[in-house]
C-alpha positions, 0 to 999 in steps of 0.5 A, a space after each residue: 958622589 952628589 951626582 950619583 946620589 941625585 941619579 939614583 934618587 931620580 931613578 927610584 923617584 919613578 918607583 916612588 911615584 908608583 907607590 904614591 899612586 896606589 898609597 896616597 891616590 887610590 888608598 890601595 896598599 900594594 905590595 906587588 911593588 916588591 915583585 914588579 920592580 925586579 920584573 922590570 929589571 929582568 925584562 929589560 936585561 933579557 931585552 938587551 941580551 937578545 938585541 931587542 934594543 933599549 926603547 922596546 926594552 923599556 916599553 916591555 918592562 912598563 907593560 909587564 909591570 902594568 899587567 902584574 898590577 892588573 893581576 893584583 887588582 883582579 885578585 882583589 876585585 873578583 875574589 874579594 881578597 884584601 889589598 895587602 894579600 892580593 899584592 903578596 900573592 902576585 909578589 910571591 908569584 912574580 918571584 918564579 916569573 922573574 926566574 923564568 924570564 931569566 931562564 932560571 938564573 938569579 941574576 943577568 949582567 949587562 956587560 957586553 950589551 949597550 944599555 942607556 947608560 952606554 948610549 948616553 956616554 957615547 953620545 956625549 963623547 966626553 963633552 961633559 963628564 959621564 956622571 953629569 950626562 947621566 944626571 941630566 938625562 934622568 932629570 929630563 926623564 923623570 920630569 917628563 914622567 912627572 909632567 905627564 902624570 900631572 896632566 893625567 891627574 887633571 883629566 876626567 879619569 885622573 880626577 875620578 882616581 882622586 875621588 876613589 881614594 877619598 870616597 868610593 861610594 861617590 864614585 859608584 853614585 856617578 855610575 863609575 865602576 871602582 873595580 875598573 878604576 882600580 884595575 887601571 890605576 894599580 896597573 899604571 902604578 906598577 908599570 911606573 915601578 917596573 920602568 924604575 926597575 928597568 932603569 936601575 938595572 941598566 944603571 947598576 949593570 945587572 938584573 937580579 930577582 932579589 932587586 925588589 927586596 923591601 922596595 915598597 919600604 923605600 918607596 913609602 919612606 920616599 913619599 913620607 919624607 917628601 911630605 915634610 919637605 913641601 906642604 901643598 895640595 896641588 898635584 904638581 906639588 905632590 908629585 914634585 915632593 915625591 921625587 925630592 923625597 926619593 932623592 933625600 932618601 938615597 942621600 940618607 942611605 948613602 951617608 948611612 953607608 959611608 959614615 955608618 962605620 963610625 957607629 959600627 953600622 954595615 950595609 945589613 942595617 940599611 933595611 933597619 934604617 929604612 924601616 925606622 924612617 917610615 916609623 919616624 915619618 908616621 910618628 911625626 905625621 901623627 904628632 902634627 895631627 894631634 897638635 893641629 886638633 888641640 890647637 
């Protein structure tokens, strides 16, 4: 049980890192996430079904998500469409794209193909329980991604991304195009989201065009919950708390499903819980700001 919570939390932590990139670093509210997450899942599923292999499937999923993010940024940059509307447009179009990728099927099971979970189970060969093998694998994968992001945010380009979210005019004064930076940043963020979707499909054993429904709220909840766990301005701590927030979010969802029947809750109420978590996080964050100003 505990291992499952951590595995799911780590998988969705990759998605939360993408949401953190757009919402917190770029200050670019992006709803493309609801489309790029299932995009990664369906690309991965089709790649496995056609025998292309696990690594090519993961790379294609990341690339597909990156392109989706770049489409959103292009709509925003060139047509001067607000962030949210640009994301909604891309998300809506991706629903049809995802159906096309699945050959007009709503879902695709991964029962007769080897995915990364089967590969891990086969390689460990019963040395350790499968659930713990999955946990160790995703700890390594997620922290490799985290370490790469930490290094990236310390490069010149990464520092520009941080400045872009805080002061666009300063970036322009330095002779850097904010449009180009948004194109790259939103692309990378959605690449991470699609990568999370690719792993989620393999963990769940199927890909579905509706996998991304409300996923942006899950990402926001993870980011905000993480902000209550650790207080720091260091990028390594910021990315760490996003991952921890995703694990905590999945734990809350799990206990909501497991013990919710005591208060007559059903799985249909989980979206309500997600929304309430975001609202509660916003309330406490605003309350803390008001209190700090008063002091």
